[in-house]
C-alpha angles and dihedrals in degrees: 000000000000090000089065096053114116128186114273108242096179104060124131130179120247086255098056112128124224092260092058093044094048088052090055090047091051093049097047125040096230136130097213136042117210114233123209134179128233090279094051097255118151109247101171141276142295111221120219091223093061094052092043092051093051091048093050092047091045092232097169099268093171092092097039125101135188089272088064091055097037117140100194095185107077130137116257138183128224129206092244093062119106119237088253093054091048090049090055088056090052091048089058093045124067098207134094097238141031130196118251119213132190092246142314094268093047105029096188107163108242097176140273135301120211123219093228092053091049093049092049091051092046095052091043089056098037104040092168089061088065089068092062090049092056120090112256120236102222118166108251112229113208119211114252113227121197111244114251118215093189114110 
């Protein structure tokens, strides 16, 4: 799993203000920013939709920080997970990437894993799984209807 880890480009500290978070959202086409504390521990995410909503409704965002928008419950991966376990996490998550942390007790943010990289590695290591992913060529049987002569 460690081979799939990429640097996390969209990380902000708990103290990041709305202007800084908006700048990151504009630079990267993502839905979530990863939030870390001073020790680099993953604390959760900030969702783009929450900041956008506040900005559109002019809810006084100037004094708010990432801590105000923090969603602490967010799915994460760990290096000790198998590719199959990580794939299960992605199946439950609609996004393209998930954060990877050292472990639940010490949630140091190691980086991100992209779904496409995980799928590529999974199929490379499990070539028989690729057969299941290919469309099957079953003969399609069409129903036979009796011709009706009534008009």
